[in-house]
N, C-alpha and C positions, 0 to 999 in steps of 0.2 A: 948282680941278681943271679940266683941259682937257676940255671936253665931247666933242670929236671922238674923242680918245683913249679917254675913258671909254666912249663908245658902241661902239667897236671891241672893246675889252677885255671889256666886259660881254657883248656878243653872242658872242664867242669862248668865254668861260667858261660861259655859259648853254647853248650848243650842246654843249660837251664834257661838262658835268655833267647835261645833259638836264633843265633846269629852265626854267620860264617866266619867272622873274625872280629876281634876287639882291639882297639888302640889301647896299649897299656897305660897311657897317660890321660885318657879321657875319663871323665867322671862316670861312674857306673850308673848313676841315676839317669844320665843322658841316654842310656840303653834301655831304660824302663825297669831297672832294679828297684823293687819296693821293699818295705820293711819285712814283709812276710817271706819273700824269697831270700832276703838277706839272712834272716835267722836260719832258714833251711840250709843255705849254702854254708854258713858258719858251722852248723852242726855236722854237716857232711865233711867239711875240711877237718874238723876236730877228730872225727872218726877215721877218716882216711889217713891222716898224718899222725894220729895218736898224740895230739897236743890239746892244750886248753887255750882258748882265746877269750880274754875278759871282755866285758861290755865296753870298757874304755878303749881297748885295742880295736874292737869291732867298730866303734864309732869313728875311729881315725882312718879306717879303710875306705878311702874315697875312690881310688883308681885301682885297676888291676895290679899295677906296680906296688901300691900300698898293701894290697892283699898278700902278694908274694913276699914282701918284706916282713910283714907280720907273721906269716907262717914260718918263714926262715928263722926269724928271731925266736919264735916259740919252740921250734925244733932245737935250736941251740941251747935254750934254757932247759928243755926236756932232757937232752943228752948230758948237759953239764951239771945240772942240779936237781933233777926231778921236775915234775910238772908244776908250773906256776898255778896259784889258786885262781879259780874262776871269779 
C-alpha cells in the first residue's frame, strides 16, 4: 500500500466522518459513511489525485484499504495509459 496515498485518503475520510482514526480494514459503513458522503468523497479524490473512479470501482471500495488500492490503481492507469473512462 502506498503510504503517501494512504495518508491523504485517511486524513480526508477522518475529516469527513469526524473521527480521530480509522481502521483500514473496517467497513466504512460501520463508521457511518452513507451514499451521499461516498459520492462526495469519490469526487474529491478524483479531483485531488486527478484520476477517474468508475461506478464499479466505487462499489468495490468497502474499506479504507480498498479505497487506497483503487486510487493507487487509478493513478497507475493514469500515468501509464491516460485516464480510464468513467
